[in-house]
C-alpha positions as CSV (number, residue, x, y, z in Angstrom):
1,V,103.5,145.6,142.9
2,M,99.8,145.4,143.9
3,M,98.7,146.1,140.3
4,I,100.3,142.8,139.2
5,P,97.7,140.6,141.0
6,A,95.0,143.1,140.0
7,S,95.7,142.7,136.3
8,G,95.3,138.9,136.6
9,L,92.1,139.4,138.6
10,C,90.8,141.8,135.9
11,V,91.5,139.2,133.1
12,S,89.9,136.4,135.1
13,V,86.8,138.5,136.0
14,W,86.4,139.8,132.4
15,T,86.7,136.2,130.9
16,G,84.3,134.8,133.5
17,L,81.7,137.5,132.9
18,W,82.0,136.9,129.1
19,L,81.5,133.2,129.5
20,C,78.5,133.6,131.8
21,V,76.9,136.1,129.4
22,A,77.7,133.8,126.4
23,K,76.0,130.8,128.1
24,W,73.0,132.9,129.2
25,R,72.5,134.3,125.7
26,R,72.8,131.4,123.4
27,S,73.0,133.7,120.4
28,W,76.5,134.9,121.4
29,K,79.4,132.8,120.5
30,L,81.7,131.5,123.2
31,L,85.3,132.8,123.4
32,G,87.7,131.0,121.2
33,P,91.5,130.9,121.9
34,A,92.1,134.0,119.7
35,D,89.3,136.0,121.4
36,L,90.7,135.0,124.8
37,L,94.2,136.1,123.9
38,N,92.8,139.3,122.5
39,N,91.1,140.1,125.8
40,V,94.2,139.3,127.8
41,G,96.3,141.5,125.5
42,L,93.7,144.3,125.8
43,V,93.7,144.2,129.6
44,W,97.5,143.9,129.8
45,K,97.9,146.9,127.4
46,A,95.7,149.0,129.6
47,L,97.7,148.1,132.8
48,F,101.2,147.8,131.4
49,V,102.3,151.4,132.2
50,G,101.0,151.1,135.8
51,V,102.8,147.8,136.2
52,C,106.1,149.3,134.9
53,V,105.8,152.3,137.2
54,S,105.0,150.2,140.3
55,V,107.9,147.8,139.6
56,L,110.4,150.6,139.0
57,R,109.2,152.9,141.8
58,I,111.7,151.6,144.3
59,L,114.7,152.9,142.3
60,E,113.7,156.5,142.7
61,C,115.6,158.1,145.6
62,Y,115.9,161.7,146.9
63,S,118.0,163.5,149.5
64,S,116.1,164.1,152.7
65,P,116.7,167.2,154.9
66,H,118.5,164.8,157.3
67,G,121.2,164.2,154.8
68,R,120.2,160.6,153.9
69,D,118.9,159.3,150.6
70,M,115.4,158.0,151.0
71,V,113.1,156.1,148.5
72,K,110.7,158.7,147.2
73,S,107.6,156.4,147.3
74,F,108.5,155.1,150.7
75,P,110.0,158.0,152.8
76,F,110.7,155.7,155.7
77,V,113.0,153.5,153.6
78,Q,116.7,154.5,153.3
79,C,118.3,153.9,149.9
80,G,120.9,151.2,150.3
81,G,119.4,150.0,153.6
82,E,118.2,146.6,154.5
83,Q,114.5,147.3,153.5
84,H,115.7,148.8,150.2
85,T,117.7,145.7,149.5
86,V,114.7,143.5,150.1
87,G,112.7,145.7,147.8
88,L,115.3,145.4,145.1
89,V,115.4,141.6,145.5
90,I,111.6,141.6,144.9
91,M,111.8,144.2,142.1
92,F,114.2,142.3,139.7
93,P,112.2,139.1,139.3
94,S,109.1,141.2,138.9
95,L,110.8,143.4,136.3
96,I,111.8,140.3,134.3
97,L,108.4,138.5,134.7
98,F,106.0,141.4,134.2
99,V,107.9,143.8,132.0
100,V,110.7,142.1,130.0
101,M,109.0,138.8,129.2
102,P,105.8,140.3,127.9
103,L,107.8,142.7,125.7
104,A,110.0,139.9,124.5
105,L,106.9,137.8,123.7
106,V,105.2,140.6,121.7
107,T,108.5,141.3,119.9
108,W,108.9,137.6,119.0
109,V,105.3,137.3,117.8
110,L,105.6,140.4,115.6
111,Y,108.8,139.1,114.2
112,K,107.3,135.7,113.3
113,L,104.2,137.2,111.7
114,P,104.4,137.4,107.9
């Protein structure tokens, strides 16, 4: 889940750097709305797989030698336990917000294009 704020930070830093360089070099054009959306899409495309993996990581359980099912990424968390339930409560809104909604938006835009 740490990659989600990192992706927003990357987009902000990239856009801020571009605007600073564009103002410093008057010959460069400033970012228009299409250029800004292109940069956001480029960064999101680069980070999308990592975001998907980090959001879905809590669903992967394994059988420990002690006979209990544990979360593979967090070996101290028992599957179905209290900490696992809290993680699932956080995972579902993250899944909808950062995986399903961007895919739905891209699908809608591609459907509306001529």
